FIZA-158223 format. One record per residue: residue number from 0; residue in one letter; chain; x negated, y, z of N, C-alpha, C in turn. Coordinates in pm, 1 decimal, always signed. Layout:
// residues N
+-----+---------+--------+----------+----------+----------+----------+----------+----------+----------+----------+----------+
! num ! residuo ! cadena !     n.px !     n.py !     n.pz !    ca.px !    ca.py !    ca.pz !     c.px !     c.py !     c.pz !
+-----+---------+--------+----------+----------+----------+----------+----------+----------+----------+----------+----------+
! NUM !       A !      A !        X !        Y !        Z !        X !        Y !        Z !        X !        Y !        Z !
...
+-----+---------+--------+----------+----------+----------+----------+----------+----------+----------+----------+----------+
END
This chain:
// residues 88
+-----+---------+--------+----------+----------+----------+----------+----------+----------+----------+----------+----------+
! num ! residuo ! cadena !     n.px !     n.py !     n.pz !    ca.px !    ca.py !    ca.pz !     c.px !     c.py !     c.pz !
+-----+---------+--------+----------+----------+----------+----------+----------+----------+----------+----------+----------+
!   0 !       M !      A ! -13597.4 ! +10014.3 !  +9941.5 ! -13707.6 !  +9952.2 ! +10009.9 ! -13835.6 ! +10006.4 !  +9949.0 !
!   1 !       S !      A ! -13930.5 ! +10040.9 ! +10033.2 ! -14060.7 ! +10088.4 !  +9987.3 ! -14163.9 !  +9977.7 ! +10000.6 !
!   2 !       L !      A ! -14239.1 !  +9954.6 !  +9894.4 ! -14346.0 !  +9856.9 !  +9894.1 ! -14475.9 !  +9934.8 !  +9873.2 !
!   3 !       V !      A ! -14558.7 !  +9943.4 !  +9977.9 ! -14683.0 ! +10020.5 !  +9972.1 ! -14799.6 !  +9923.2 !  +9959.4 !
!   4 !       I !      A ! -14877.2 !  +9938.0 !  +9852.0 ! -14989.2 !  +9847.2 !  +9828.9 ! -15113.4 !  +9925.9 !  +9789.2 !
!   5 !       D !      A ! -15229.2 !  +9864.3 !  +9809.1 ! -15353.2 !  +9923.2 !  +9759.6 ! -15355.5 !  +9904.4 !  +9608.0 !
!   6 !       R !      A ! -15388.6 ! +10011.4 !  +9537.2 ! -15388.7 ! +10008.8 !  +9390.8 ! -15500.4 !  +9917.7 !  +9341.6 !
!   7 !       D !      A ! -15465.3 !  +9823.9 !  +9252.8 ! -15562.9 !  +9733.4 !  +9192.3 ! -15518.0 !  +9707.0 !  +9049.7 !
!   8 !       S !      A ! -15569.4 !  +9787.1 !  +8956.7 ! -15523.6 !  +9780.2 !  +8818.3 ! -15565.1 !  +9651.6 !  +8747.7 !
!   9 !       A !      A ! -15645.1 !  +9565.3 !  +8812.8 ! -15682.9 !  +9436.3 !  +8754.6 ! -15597.3 !  +9321.4 !  +8809.0 !
!  10 !       D !      A ! -15512.4 !  +9349.2 !  +8907.5 ! -15430.3 !  +9245.6 !  +8970.3 ! -15303.8 !  +9222.1 !  +8888.2 !
!  11 !       A !      A ! -15272.7 !  +9095.0 !  +8862.7 ! -15156.4 !  +9060.3 !  +8779.9 ! -15025.5 !  +9109.8 !  +8841.7 !
!  12 !       G !      A ! -15011.8 !  +9101.3 !  +8972.2 ! -14890.8 !  +9148.1 !  +9039.1 ! -14874.1 !  +9298.0 !  +9027.4 !
!  13 !       Y !      A ! -14984.4 !  +9371.6 !  +9042.1 ! -14979.2 !  +9517.5 !  +9028.5 ! -14939.3 !  +9555.8 !  +8885.5 !
!  14 !       I !      A ! -14998.3 !  +9488.5 !  +8787.8 ! -14967.1 !  +9515.4 !  +8647.2 ! -14818.8 !  +9488.3 !  +8619.8 !
!  15 !       A !      A ! -14765.9 !  +9380.0 !  +8677.3 ! -14624.4 !  +9346.3 !  +8659.0 ! -14533.4 !  +9452.8 !  +8720.2 !
!  16 !       L !      A ! -14570.3 !  +9505.7 !  +8838.1 ! -14490.3 !  +9610.3 !  +8901.7 ! -14489.3 !  +9737.8 !  +8817.4 !
!  17 !       I !      A ! -14604.3 !  +9774.7 !  +8764.0 ! -14613.1 !  +9894.3 !  +8678.9 ! -14524.1 !  +9876.0 !  +8555.7 !
!  18 !       A !      A ! -14529.4 !  +9757.6 !  +8493.7 ! -14446.0 !  +9730.5 !  +8375.5 ! -14297.8 !  +9731.2 !  +8412.6 !
!  19 !       A !      A ! -14262.8 !  +9673.9 !  +8527.0 ! -14123.2 !  +9667.6 !  +8570.3 ! -14066.3 !  +9806.5 !  +8597.5 !
!  20 !       E !      A ! -14151.1 !  +9897.6 !  +8644.1 ! -14105.1 ! +10034.2 !  +8674.3 ! -14061.1 ! +10107.6 !  +8547.8 !
!  21 !       K !      A ! -14108.4 ! +10062.4 !  +8433.8 ! -14074.9 ! +10127.6 !  +8307.4 ! -13945.8 ! +10072.3 !  +8245.3 !
!  22 !       T !      A ! -13881.6 !  +9976.4 !  +8313.7 ! -13757.7 !  +9917.9 !  +8262.5 ! -13642.8 !  +9944.6 !  +8360.8 !
!  23 !       A !      A ! -13523.1 !  +9905.5 !  +8320.6 ! -13405.8 !  +9918.1 !  +8408.4 ! -13357.8 !  +9781.5 !  +8455.0 !
!  24 !       F !      A ! -13440.7 !  +9678.8 !  +8438.5 ! -13403.0 !  +9542.6 !  +8473.6 ! -13435.6 !  +9510.4 !  +8619.5 !
!  25 !       A !      A ! -13358.9 !  +9419.2 !  +8678.6 ! -13386.7 !  +9368.4 !  +8812.5 ! -13477.9 !  +9246.9 !  +8799.0 !
!  26 !       Y !      A ! -13573.6 !  +9234.9 !  +8889.3 ! -13670.5 !  +9126.1 !  +8888.8 ! -13666.2 !  +9052.8 !  +9021.7 !
!  27 !       N !      A ! -13708.2 !  +8925.9 !  +9019.7 ! -13716.1 !  +8847.1 !  +9141.8 ! -13844.9 !  +8880.5 !  +9216.6 !
!  28 !       F !      A ! -13833.6 !  +8896.2 !  +9349.1 ! -13947.4 !  +8928.7 !  +9434.5 ! -13964.1 !  +8824.9 !  +9544.0 !
!  29 !       K !      A ! -14087.3 !  +8801.7 !  +9581.0 ! -14121.3 !  +8719.8 !  +9697.3 ! -14221.5 !  +8802.1 !  +9778.3 !
!  30 !       V !      A ! -14185.5 !  +8831.9 !  +9902.6 ! -14275.1 !  +8906.7 !  +9992.2 ! -14309.0 !  +8814.9 ! +10108.6 !
!  31 !       E !      A ! -14438.7 !  +8791.3 ! +10128.1 ! -14484.8 !  +8705.7 ! +10237.0 ! -14558.8 !  +8789.4 ! +10339.8 !
!  32 !       L !      A ! -14514.9 !  +8779.6 ! +10464.4 ! -14579.4 !  +8851.6 ! +10573.9 ! -14697.1 !  +8770.4 ! +10627.0 !
!  33 !       N !      A ! -14783.2 !  +8835.6 ! +10700.9 ! -14895.7 !  +8768.3 ! +10765.7 ! -14860.7 !  +8754.6 ! +10914.3 !
!  34 !       D !      A ! -14762.7 !  +8667.1 ! +10943.3 ! -14712.2 !  +8657.9 ! +11080.7 ! -14699.6 !  +8514.3 ! +11131.2 !
!  35 !       K !      A ! -14772.9 !  +8421.9 ! +11071.3 ! -14759.9 !  +8283.0 ! +11114.4 ! -14808.5 !  +8265.5 ! +11257.8 !
!  36 !       P !      A ! -14748.9 !  +8170.9 ! +11329.6 ! -14790.2 !  +8146.0 ! +11467.7 ! -14936.5 !  +8102.0 ! +11475.4 !
!  37 !       A !      A ! -15000.1 !  +8132.6 ! +11587.0 ! -15141.1 !  +8097.2 ! +11606.2 ! -15158.4 !  +7948.1 ! +11632.3 !
!  38 !       T !      A ! -15053.2 !  +7880.2 ! +11670.4 ! -15062.1 !  +7737.3 ! +11698.8 ! -14959.4 !  +7661.4 ! +11616.4 !
!  39 !       G !      A ! -14976.2 !  +7530.4 ! +11612.2 ! -14881.8 !  +7445.8 ! +11539.5 ! -14953.3 !  +7358.3 ! +11439.4 !
!  40 !       G !      A ! -14883.1 !  +7256.6 ! +11392.7 ! -14942.4 !  +7161.0 ! +11300.5 ! -14971.9 !  +7218.5 ! +11163.3 !
!  41 !       S !      A ! -14885.3 !  +7302.9 ! +11115.0 ! -14901.7 !  +7364.0 ! +10982.1 ! -14828.8 !  +7498.1 ! +10980.6 !
!  42 !       P !      A ! -14884.9 !  +7600.6 ! +11049.2 ! -14816.1 !  +7729.1 ! +11061.7 ! -14788.4 !  +7794.2 ! +10925.8 !
!  43 !       K !      A ! -14672.1 !  +7856.7 ! +10915.4 ! -14631.9 !  +7923.1 ! +10791.2 ! -14584.2 !  +8065.2 ! +10820.3 !
!  44 !       N !      A ! -14612.5 !  +8155.3 ! +10727.0 ! -14569.2 !  +8294.7 ! +10736.3 ! -14420.9 !  +8308.9 ! +10703.4 !
!  45 !       S !      A ! -14362.7 !  +8419.8 ! +10743.4 ! -14226.4 !  +8455.1 ! +10701.1 ! -14229.7 !  +8492.5 ! +10553.5 !
!  46 !       I !      A ! -14124.7 !  +8454.4 ! +10481.7 ! -14114.0 !  +8485.8 ! +10339.8 ! -13975.2 !  +8544.1 ! +10313.5 !
!  47 !       F !      A ! -13969.9 !  +8646.8 ! +10229.8 ! -13845.1 !  +8710.0 ! +10189.9 ! -13832.1 !  +8699.3 ! +10037.4 !
!  48 !       Y !      A ! -13714.9 !  +8657.1 !  +9991.1 ! -13684.5 !  +8649.5 !  +9848.3 ! -13568.9 !  +8744.7 !  +9819.8 !
!  49 !       F !      A ! -13581.0 !  +8821.0 !  +9710.7 ! -13472.7 !  +8911.5 !  +9673.0 ! -13489.5 !  +8955.4 !  +9528.4 !
!  50 !       K !      A ! -13386.1 !  +9016.9 !  +9475.8 ! -13387.0 !  +9072.9 !  +9340.2 ! -13380.6 !  +9223.7 !  +9353.5 !
!  51 !       A !      A ! -13461.2 !  +9295.1 !  +9272.5 ! -13463.6 !  +9441.5 !  +9282.6 ! -13507.3 !  +9505.7 !  +9151.6 !
!  52 !       I !      A ! -13465.2 !  +9629.6 !  +9135.0 ! -13512.7 !  +9716.0 !  +9026.8 ! -13627.3 !  +9798.8 !  +9083.2 !
!  53 !       V !      A ! -13737.0 !  +9809.7 !  +9008.9 ! -13848.0 !  +9896.3 !  +9050.3 ! -13812.9 ! +10037.2 !  +9005.0 !
!  54 !       A !      A ! -13768.2 ! +10119.3 !  +9099.6 ! -13714.2 ! +10251.5 !  +9066.9 ! -13821.4 ! +10356.5 !  +9040.9 !
!  55 !       S !      A ! -13935.2 ! +10347.3 !  +9111.8 ! -14041.5 ! +10446.2 !  +9091.4 ! -14173.9 ! +10392.4 !  +9143.6 !
!  56 !       A !      A ! -14280.0 ! +10456.4 !  +9098.5 ! -14415.8 ! +10423.7 !  +9143.4 ! -14490.1 ! +10555.1 !  +9164.0 !
!  57 !       T !      A ! -14543.5 ! +10576.0 !  +9285.3 ! -14613.1 ! +10699.8 !  +9318.5 ! -14748.0 ! +10667.3 !  +9381.0 !
!  58 !       N !      A ! -14853.5 ! +10728.3 !  +9328.4 ! -14987.5 ! +10708.3 !  +9384.7 ! -15013.5 ! +10806.0 !  +9498.4 !
!  59 !       K !      A ! -15089.2 ! +10760.2 !  +9598.9 ! -15128.7 ! +10844.1 !  +9711.2 ! -15280.9 ! +10843.5 !  +9716.8 !
!  60 !       F !      A ! -15338.2 ! +10961.6 !  +9707.0 ! -15482.5 ! +10976.8 !  +9709.5 ! -15524.1 ! +11031.8 !  +9845.4 !
!  61 !       G !      A ! -15614.4 ! +10962.0 !  +9912.8 ! -15661.8 ! +11005.2 ! +10043.8 ! -15799.3 ! +11069.3 ! +10030.4 !
!  62 !       G !      A ! -15883.4 ! +11042.8 ! +10129.0 ! -16019.5 ! +11094.7 ! +10127.8 ! -16110.7 ! +11010.3 ! +10040.8 !
!  63 !       P !      A ! -16237.8 ! +11046.5 ! +10034.4 ! -16332.5 ! +10977.7 !  +9946.5 ! -16355.4 ! +10831.3 !  +9984.6 !
!  64 !       D !      A ! -16330.3 ! +10794.0 ! +10108.5 ! -16351.0 ! +10656.1 ! +10152.2 ! -16220.9 ! +10577.4 ! +10163.4 !
!  65 !       D !      A ! -16109.3 ! +10636.9 ! +10122.5 ! -15979.1 ! +10572.1 ! +10132.1 ! -15943.5 ! +10501.8 ! +10001.3 !
!  66 !       M !      A ! -15869.4 ! +10391.7 ! +10014.6 ! -15815.4 ! +10323.4 !  +9897.1 ! -15699.7 ! +10407.4 !  +9842.1 !
!  67 !       V !      A ! -15686.8 ! +10411.2 !  +9711.0 ! -15569.7 ! +10473.4 !  +9650.2 ! -15454.4 ! +10375.2 !  +9668.5 !
!  68 !       Q !      A ! -15341.9 ! +10425.0 !  +9716.9 ! -15225.3 ! +10340.5 !  +9738.6 ! -15114.7 ! +10378.5 !  +9641.8 !
!  69 !       T !      A ! -15036.1 ! +10279.0 !  +9605.7 ! -14918.4 ! +10303.1 !  +9522.9 ! -14795.8 ! +10260.9 !  +9602.4 !
!  70 !       T !      A ! -14697.1 ! +10349.3 !  +9607.4 ! -14569.9 ! +10318.2 !  +9671.6 ! -14467.9 ! +10291.3 !  +9562.3 !
!  71 !       F !      A ! -14414.5 ! +10169.7 !  +9562.8 ! -14309.5 ! +10131.0 !  +9469.9 ! -14177.1 ! +10136.5 !  +9545.1 !
!  72 !       E !      A ! -14082.9 ! +10212.8 !  +9493.7 ! -13948.8 ! +10217.2 !  +9552.2 ! -13864.8 ! +10111.2 !  +9481.6 !
!  73 !       L !      A ! -13810.4 ! +10019.1 !  +9560.8 ! -13731.7 !  +9909.7 !  +9506.8 ! -13584.8 !  +9928.5 !  +9541.9 !
!  74 !       A !      A ! -13499.2 !  +9913.4 !  +9442.7 ! -13354.7 !  +9916.6 !  +9464.1 ! -13308.1 !  +9771.7 !  +9468.6 !
!  75 !       V !      A ! -13291.8 !  +9719.8 !  +9590.2 ! -13254.4 !  +9579.5 !  +9609.4 ! -13110.0 !  +9559.6 !  +9565.8 !
!  76 !       S !      A ! -13088.7 !  +9455.8 !  +9485.4 ! -12953.3 !  +9423.2 !  +9440.5 ! -12919.2 !  +9283.5 !  +9491.3 !
!  77 !       G !      A ! -12827.5 !  +9277.0 !  +9584.4 ! -12788.5 !  +9149.0 !  +9640.7 ! -12850.0 !  +9124.9 !  +9776.9 !
!  78 !       Q !      A ! -12833.0 !  +9001.8 !  +9824.1 ! -12880.8 !  +8966.1 !  +9956.3 ! -13030.7 !  +8936.2 !  +9955.7 !
!  79 !       I !      A ! -13089.8 !  +8951.2 ! +10074.9 ! -13229.8 !  +8914.4 ! +10096.1 ! -13230.5 !  +8783.1 ! +10171.8 !
!  80 !       L !      A ! -13299.3 !  +8683.2 ! +10115.9 ! -13310.7 !  +8552.6 ! +10180.4 ! -13439.9 !  +8551.9 ! +10260.7 !
!  81 !       E !      A ! -13429.3 !  +8526.8 ! +10391.1 ! -13546.1 !  +8523.2 ! +10478.4 ! -13574.3 !  +8380.3 ! +10523.9 !
!  82 !       I !      A ! -13697.6 !  +8337.4 ! +10503.6 ! -13746.5 !  +8210.9 ! +10556.6 ! -13837.7 !  +8248.3 ! +10672.8 !
!  83 !       A !      A ! -13794.3 !  +8218.2 ! +10794.9 ! -13867.0 !  +8262.9 ! +10915.1 ! -13999.9 !  +8189.5 ! +10930.2 !
!  84 !       A !      A ! -14095.6 !  +8257.3 ! +10992.8 ! -14224.4 !  +8196.4 ! +11025.2 ! -14200.4 !  +8072.9 ! +11111.2 !
!  85 !       S !      A ! -14287.9 !  +7973.0 ! +11094.8 ! -14271.4 !  +7851.9 ! +11174.7 ! -14407.4 !  +7790.5 ! +11205.8 !
!  86 !       A !      A ! -14408.3 !  +7705.8 ! +11308.0 ! -14531.3 !  +7638.7 ! +11349.4 ! -14555.6 !  +7510.7 ! +11269.4 !
!  87 !       T !      A ! -14456.6 !  +7466.5 ! +11194.0 ! -14472.7 !  +7343.1 ! +11115.0 ! -14437.1 !  +7363.7 ! +10970.5 !
+-----+---------+--------+----------+----------+----------+----------+----------+----------+----------+----------+----------+
END
C-alpha cells in the first residue's frame, strides 16, 4: 500500500512514519478518508484500521510552487478493518 502525503517535518505523524521506516516492526495505522455524507445528524468519514511495516520512504520534488511529497510504502500484515462512512 502506498501512502502519499505532503512532507511536514514538524508534524508528529510524519516524524513517527520516518522513525518507523528505520525499523522492521509493524505498527498500528488509522487512515481516515474525507468522504462523509453531506447530510445527516452527525456525518462521519470512512476509517480504516490495520497493522503494517513501513517498508520505504521516498521524497518527490516538483516545481518551485509544488509541495514536496513523501511516499511511504506500507507492507500490510493482516486484515484491514473498515468502518464505513455514515450519516449518523
